[in-house]
VONUNU-230804 format. One record per residue (C-alpha): residue number from 1; x, y negated, z negated. Coordinates in nm, 2 decimals, decimal comma, padded with zeros to 4 digits. Example, Ala and Ser with C-alpha at 12.3 -4.5 7.8 and 13.67 -1.06 7.14 Angstrom:
2
site pos: 1	xx: 01,23	yy: 00,45	zz: -00,78 .
site pos: 2	xx: 01,37	yy: 00,11	zz: -00,71 .
This chain:
225
site pos: 1	xx: 00,57	yy: -08,88	zz: 02,17 .
site pos: 2	xx: 00,92	yy: -08,78	zz: 02,07 .
site pos: 3	xx: 00,83	yy: -08,63	zz: 01,78 .
site pos: 4	xx: 00,59	yy: -08,41	zz: 01,93 .
site pos: 5	xx: 00,82	yy: -08,32	zz: 02,19 .
site pos: 6	xx: 01,06	yy: -08,22	zz: 01,93 .
site pos: 7	xx: 00,81	yy: -08,01	zz: 01,73 .
site pos: 8	xx: 00,72	yy: -07,83	zz: 02,09 .
site pos: 9	xx: 01,05	yy: -07,74	zz: 02,15 .
site pos: 10	xx: 01,14	yy: -07,58	zz: 01,78 .
site pos: 11	xx: 00,80	yy: -07,37	zz: 01,83 .
site pos: 12	xx: 00,94	yy: -07,22	zz: 02,17 .
site pos: 13	xx: 01,25	yy: -07,14	zz: 02,02 .
site pos: 14	xx: 01,12	yy: -06,96	zz: 01,72 .
site pos: 15	xx: 00,88	yy: -06,74	zz: 01,97 .
site pos: 16	xx: 01,19	yy: -06,65	zz: 02,19 .
site pos: 17	xx: 01,42	yy: -06,54	zz: 01,89 .
site pos: 18	xx: 01,20	yy: -06,25	zz: 01,86 .
site pos: 19	xx: 01,32	yy: -05,96	zz: 02,10 .
site pos: 20	xx: 01,11	yy: -05,62	zz: 02,21 .
site pos: 21	xx: 01,00	yy: -05,42	zz: 01,96 .
site pos: 22	xx: 01,25	yy: -05,14	zz: 01,89 .
site pos: 23	xx: 01,15	yy: -04,76	zz: 01,93 .
site pos: 24	xx: 01,06	yy: -04,55	zz: 01,63 .
site pos: 25	xx: 01,32	yy: -04,37	zz: 01,49 .
site pos: 26	xx: 01,36	yy: -04,00	zz: 01,57 .
site pos: 27	xx: 01,14	yy: -03,72	zz: 01,42 .
site pos: 28	xx: 01,21	yy: -03,36	zz: 01,36 .
site pos: 29	xx: 01,03	yy: -03,00	zz: 01,38 .
site pos: 30	xx: 01,09	yy: -02,75	zz: 01,14 .
site pos: 31	xx: 01,00	yy: -02,39	zz: 01,25 .
site pos: 32	xx: 00,94	yy: -02,08	zz: 01,03 .
site pos: 33	xx: 00,90	yy: -01,76	zz: 01,21 .
site pos: 34	xx: 00,77	yy: -01,42	zz: 01,02 .
site pos: 35	xx: 00,74	yy: -01,05	zz: 01,20 .
site pos: 36	xx: 00,54	yy: -00,80	zz: 01,04 .
site pos: 37	xx: 00,53	yy: -00,50	zz: 01,25 .
site pos: 38	xx: 00,35	yy: -00,15	zz: 01,27 .
site pos: 39	xx: 00,54	yy: 00,14	zz: 01,14 .
site pos: 40	xx: 00,54	yy: 00,29	zz: 01,51 .
site pos: 41	xx: 00,73	yy: -00,04	zz: 01,65 .
site pos: 42	xx: 01,04	yy: -00,01	zz: 01,76 .
site pos: 43	xx: 01,29	yy: -00,33	zz: 01,70 .
site pos: 44	xx: 01,25	yy: -00,61	zz: 01,95 .
site pos: 45	xx: 01,37	yy: -00,96	zz: 02,01 .
site pos: 46	xx: 01,16	yy: -01,24	zz: 02,15 .
site pos: 47	xx: 01,23	yy: -01,65	zz: 02,19 .
site pos: 48	xx: 01,09	yy: -01,97	zz: 02,02 .
site pos: 49	xx: 01,11	yy: -02,25	zz: 02,26 .
site pos: 50	xx: 01,08	yy: -02,63	zz: 02,16 .
site pos: 51	xx: 00,95	yy: -02,84	zz: 02,47 .
site pos: 52	xx: 01,06	yy: -02,59	zz: 02,72 .
site pos: 53	xx: 01,42	yy: -02,63	zz: 02,58 .
site pos: 54	xx: 01,67	yy: -02,32	zz: 02,53 .
site pos: 55	xx: 01,49	yy: -02,04	zz: 02,37 .
site pos: 56	xx: 01,62	yy: -01,95	zz: 02,01 .
site pos: 57	xx: 01,64	yy: -01,54	zz: 01,99 .
site pos: 58	xx: 01,47	yy: -01,40	zz: 01,70 .
site pos: 59	xx: 01,49	yy: -01,03	zz: 01,58 .
site pos: 60	xx: 01,19	yy: -00,87	zz: 01,45 .
site pos: 61	xx: 01,37	yy: -00,74	zz: 01,16 .
site pos: 62	xx: 01,45	yy: -01,10	zz: 01,02 .
site pos: 63	xx: 01,26	yy: -01,42	zz: 00,96 .
site pos: 64	xx: 01,39	yy: -01,72	zz: 01,14 .
site pos: 65	xx: 01,40	yy: -02,08	zz: 01,01 .
site pos: 66	xx: 01,55	yy: -02,37	zz: 01,18 .
site pos: 67	xx: 01,49	yy: -02,73	zz: 01,25 .
site pos: 68	xx: 01,45	yy: -02,92	zz: 01,58 .
site pos: 69	xx: 01,61	yy: -03,27	zz: 01,49 .
site pos: 70	xx: 01,63	yy: -03,59	zz: 01,69 .
site pos: 71	xx: 01,29	yy: -03,56	zz: 01,88 .
site pos: 72	xx: 01,09	yy: -03,88	zz: 02,01 .
site pos: 73	xx: 00,76	yy: -03,99	zz: 01,85 .
site pos: 74	xx: 00,49	yy: -03,81	zz: 02,07 .
site pos: 75	xx: 00,36	yy: -03,48	zz: 02,13 .
site pos: 76	xx: 00,55	yy: -03,17	zz: 02,15 .
site pos: 77	xx: 00,52	yy: -02,79	zz: 02,20 .
site pos: 78	xx: 00,64	yy: -02,51	zz: 02,04 .
site pos: 79	xx: 00,60	yy: -02,14	zz: 02,19 .
site pos: 80	xx: 00,69	yy: -01,80	zz: 02,15 .
site pos: 81	xx: 00,81	yy: -01,60	zz: 02,43 .
site pos: 82	xx: 00,84	yy: -01,27	zz: 02,55 .
site pos: 83	xx: 00,66	yy: -01,11	zz: 02,26 .
site pos: 84	xx: 00,60	yy: -00,71	zz: 02,33 .
site pos: 85	xx: 00,24	yy: -00,60	zz: 02,40 .
site pos: 86	xx: 00,03	yy: -00,56	zz: 02,08 .
site pos: 87	xx: 00,20	yy: -00,85	zz: 01,90 .
site pos: 88	xx: 00,11	yy: -01,21	zz: 01,87 .
site pos: 89	xx: 00,05	yy: -01,48	zz: 01,65 .
site pos: 90	xx: -00,29	yy: -01,57	zz: 01,69 .
site pos: 91	xx: -00,19	yy: -01,87	zz: 01,90 .
site pos: 92	xx: 00,16	yy: -01,85	zz: 02,05 .
site pos: 93	xx: 00,19	yy: -02,18	zz: 02,17 .
site pos: 94	xx: 00,14	yy: -02,50	zz: 01,94 .
site pos: 95	xx: 00,11	yy: -02,87	zz: 02,03 .
site pos: 96	xx: 00,23	yy: -03,11	zz: 01,76 .
site pos: 97	xx: 00,21	yy: -03,50	zz: 01,71 .
site pos: 98	xx: 00,52	yy: -03,63	zz: 01,58 .
site pos: 99	xx: 00,53	yy: -03,96	zz: 01,45 .
site pos: 100	xx: 00,88	yy: -04,20	zz: 01,41 .
site pos: 101	xx: 01,10	yy: -04,05	zz: 01,14 .
site pos: 102	xx: 00,84	yy: -03,76	zz: 01,03 .
site pos: 103	xx: 00,93	yy: -03,40	zz: 00,98 .
site pos: 104	xx: 00,64	yy: -03,14	zz: 01,09 .
site pos: 105	xx: 00,63	yy: -02,80	zz: 00,98 .
site pos: 106	xx: 00,51	yy: -02,48	zz: 01,22 .
site pos: 107	xx: 00,47	yy: -02,16	zz: 01,09 .
site pos: 108	xx: 00,40	yy: -01,84	zz: 01,28 .
site pos: 109	xx: 00,34	yy: -01,51	zz: 01,16 .
site pos: 110	xx: 00,39	yy: -01,25	zz: 01,43 .
site pos: 111	xx: 00,19	yy: -00,95	zz: 01,37 .
site pos: 112	xx: 00,22	yy: -00,61	zz: 01,61 .
site pos: 113	xx: -00,07	yy: -00,38	zz: 01,61 .
site pos: 114	xx: 00,01	yy: 00,02	zz: 01,58 .
site pos: 115	xx: 00,05	yy: 00,13	zz: 01,97 .
site pos: 116	xx: 00,06	yy: 00,50	zz: 01,88 .
site pos: 117	xx: -00,17	yy: 00,78	zz: 01,69 .
site pos: 118	xx: -00,10	yy: 01,07	zz: 01,48 .
site pos: 119	xx: -00,22	yy: 01,45	zz: 01,60 .
site pos: 120	xx: -00,31	yy: 01,66	zz: 01,32 .
site pos: 121	xx: -00,34	yy: 02,01	zz: 01,40 .
site pos: 122	xx: -00,54	yy: 02,27	zz: 01,18 .
site pos: 123	xx: -00,50	yy: 02,64	zz: 01,23 .
site pos: 124	xx: -00,72	yy: 02,90	zz: 01,07 .
site pos: 125	xx: -00,67	yy: 03,29	zz: 01,14 .
site pos: 126	xx: -00,91	yy: 03,55	zz: 01,06 .
site pos: 127	xx: -00,89	yy: 03,95	zz: 01,08 .
site pos: 128	xx: -00,60	yy: 04,16	zz: 00,95 .
site pos: 129	xx: -00,24	yy: 04,19	zz: 00,95 .
site pos: 130	xx: -00,19	yy: 03,83	zz: 01,01 .
site pos: 131	xx: 00,09	yy: 03,68	zz: 01,16 .
site pos: 132	xx: 00,34	yy: 03,63	zz: 00,90 .
site pos: 133	xx: 00,59	yy: 03,36	zz: 01,04 .
site pos: 134	xx: 00,32	yy: 03,16	zz: 01,19 .
site pos: 135	xx: 00,31	yy: 02,97	zz: 01,53 .
site pos: 136	xx: 00,52	yy: 02,77	zz: 01,73 .
site pos: 137	xx: 00,35	yy: 02,43	zz: 01,85 .
site pos: 138	xx: 00,44	yy: 02,26	zz: 02,17 .
site pos: 139	xx: 00,32	yy: 01,93	zz: 02,29 .
site pos: 140	xx: 00,37	yy: 01,86	zz: 02,67 .
site pos: 141	xx: 00,60	yy: 02,14	zz: 02,67 .
site pos: 142	xx: 00,82	yy: 02,01	zz: 02,41 .
site pos: 143	xx: 00,90	yy: 02,19	zz: 02,10 .
site pos: 144	xx: 00,70	yy: 02,03	zz: 01,78 .
site pos: 145	xx: 00,79	yy: 02,25	zz: 01,50 .
site pos: 146	xx: 00,56	yy: 02,56	zz: 01,37 .
site pos: 147	xx: 00,25	yy: 02,60	zz: 01,20 .
site pos: 148	xx: 00,15	yy: 02,87	zz: 00,95 .
site pos: 149	xx: -00,13	yy: 03,10	zz: 01,03 .
site pos: 150	xx: -00,37	yy: 02,89	zz: 00,80 .
site pos: 151	xx: -00,23	yy: 02,58	zz: 00,78 .
site pos: 152	xx: -00,18	yy: 02,20	zz: 00,91 .
site pos: 153	xx: 00,06	yy: 02,02	zz: 01,09 .
site pos: 154	xx: 00,09	yy: 01,64	zz: 01,17 .
site pos: 155	xx: 00,25	yy: 01,51	zz: 01,47 .
site pos: 156	xx: 00,29	yy: 01,14	zz: 01,44 .
site pos: 157	xx: 00,35	yy: 00,87	zz: 01,70 .
site pos: 158	xx: 00,19	yy: 01,00	zz: 02,01 .
site pos: 159	xx: 00,11	yy: 00,75	zz: 02,29 .
site pos: 160	xx: -00,23	yy: 00,69	zz: 02,44 .
site pos: 161	xx: -00,31	yy: 00,94	zz: 02,69 .
site pos: 162	xx: -00,37	yy: 01,30	zz: 02,77 .
site pos: 163	xx: -00,15	yy: 01,55	zz: 02,58 .
site pos: 164	xx: -00,12	yy: 01,93	zz: 02,65 .
site pos: 165	xx: -00,10	yy: 02,09	zz: 02,30 .
site pos: 166	xx: -00,02	yy: 02,48	zz: 02,27 .
site pos: 167	xx: 00,02	yy: 02,77	zz: 02,04 .
site pos: 168	xx: 00,30	yy: 03,00	zz: 02,11 .
site pos: 169	xx: 00,46	yy: 03,29	zz: 01,93 .
site pos: 170	xx: 00,15	yy: 03,48	zz: 01,83 .
site pos: 171	xx: 00,19	yy: 03,82	zz: 01,72 .
site pos: 172	xx: 00,08	yy: 04,13	zz: 01,93 .
site pos: 173	xx: -00,24	yy: 04,19	zz: 01,79 .
site pos: 174	xx: -00,35	yy: 03,84	zz: 01,80 .
site pos: 175	xx: -00,54	yy: 03,58	zz: 02,03 .
site pos: 176	xx: -00,59	yy: 03,24	zz: 02,05 .
site pos: 177	xx: -00,97	yy: 03,19	zz: 02,04 .
site pos: 178	xx: -01,08	yy: 02,97	zz: 02,35 .
site pos: 179	xx: -00,71	yy: 02,89	zz: 02,50 .
site pos: 180	xx: -00,38	yy: 02,87	zz: 02,34 .
site pos: 181	xx: -00,31	yy: 02,56	zz: 02,54 .
site pos: 182	xx: -00,58	yy: 02,28	zz: 02,51 .
site pos: 183	xx: -00,55	yy: 01,89	zz: 02,63 .
site pos: 184	xx: -00,61	yy: 01,62	zz: 02,38 .
site pos: 185	xx: -00,69	yy: 01,27	zz: 02,51 .
site pos: 186	xx: -00,57	yy: 01,01	zz: 02,28 .
site pos: 187	xx: -00,75	yy: 00,68	zz: 02,42 .
site pos: 188	xx: -00,68	yy: 00,47	zz: 02,13 .
site pos: 189	xx: -00,55	yy: 00,43	zz: 01,74 .
site pos: 190	xx: -00,87	yy: 00,52	zz: 01,64 .
site pos: 191	xx: -00,99	yy: 00,77	zz: 01,88 .
site pos: 192	xx: -01,10	yy: 01,12	zz: 01,74 .
site pos: 193	xx: -01,08	yy: 01,44	zz: 01,97 .
site pos: 194	xx: -01,15	yy: 01,80	zz: 01,80 .
site pos: 195	xx: -01,11	yy: 02,16	zz: 01,94 .
site pos: 196	xx: -01,17	yy: 02,46	zz: 01,79 .
site pos: 197	xx: -00,83	yy: 02,64	zz: 01,81 .
site pos: 198	xx: -00,90	yy: 02,95	zz: 01,59 .
site pos: 199	xx: -00,72	yy: 03,28	zz: 01,64 .
site pos: 200	xx: -00,89	yy: 03,60	zz: 01,58 .
site pos: 201	xx: -00,65	yy: 03,90	zz: 01,49 .
site pos: 202	xx: -00,93	yy: 04,16	zz: 01,50 .
site pos: 203	xx: -01,09	yy: 04,15	zz: 01,84 .
site pos: 204	xx: -00,94	yy: 03,82	zz: 02,05 .
site pos: 205	xx: -01,26	yy: 03,76	zz: 02,18 .
site pos: 206	xx: -01,28	yy: 03,41	zz: 02,31 .
site pos: 207	xx: -01,50	yy: 03,16	zz: 02,12 .
site pos: 208	xx: -01,46	yy: 02,79	zz: 02,23 .
site pos: 209	xx: -01,65	yy: 02,51	zz: 02,06 .
site pos: 210	xx: -01,64	yy: 02,12	zz: 02,10 .
site pos: 211	xx: -01,84	yy: 01,96	zz: 01,82 .
site pos: 212	xx: -01,88	yy: 01,63	zz: 01,69 .
site pos: 213	xx: -01,96	yy: 01,62	zz: 01,35 .
site pos: 214	xx: -01,67	yy: 01,57	zz: 01,17 .
site pos: 215	xx: -01,34	yy: 01,77	zz: 01,07 .
site pos: 216	xx: -01,38	yy: 02,17	zz: 01,02 .
site pos: 217	xx: -01,12	yy: 02,42	zz: 00,97 .
site pos: 218	xx: -00,94	yy: 02,52	zz: 01,29 .
site pos: 219	xx: -00,99	yy: 02,19	zz: 01,49 .
site pos: 220	xx: -00,75	yy: 01,96	zz: 01,63 .
site pos: 221	xx: -00,80	yy: 01,62	zz: 01,52 .
site pos: 222	xx: -00,65	yy: 01,32	zz: 01,68 .
site pos: 223	xx: -00,63	yy: 00,97	zz: 01,52 .
site pos: 224	xx: -00,41	yy: 00,71	zz: 01,41 .
site pos: 225	xx: -00,32	yy: 00,71	zz: 01,01 .
């Protein structure tokens, strides 16, 4: 009996010698952000946040790489904040599962769509004694340059919406066919709007057309390049 009691006592002491299981060591998340912005997007800044912590500021002109260390094992969220309209990384918030001592990498490729379009103005002048110095072009009342009597002019980076395009500075014997000022509605980056803007030097008779079978001379074409 004495020997059995001794054995039981030894077993209990051995079981008590094992303390609580230590927590797993901390891990880390390596974050990489690359921004590819369309030509008409101005520079902007946005934030990268790990687990709703303090945002790290990122410029669209630079690539960002940083490591968030000392993270406990389990689920963590890395998210992009305050991206401008038209910009995104597919999924702007990523949930990661981190095991103790591991380093997990997350990559964001931010892409920004073009938000503006281009207006291509074609002028065709018929008749005699053509205007030698061409025509002044204004859009929404602002001067945008000069187009020759038979020429093409491209105005870039127009915002979506309606724009008033006007030809001015016509010679005394010239008149625009239809109207010198015409509204162009740029509804999207791929939208095309075509108007006849010919100027007839012989009799200044108004002939206004709105056709939809491809670009022709003397039409306004509004689209993204």
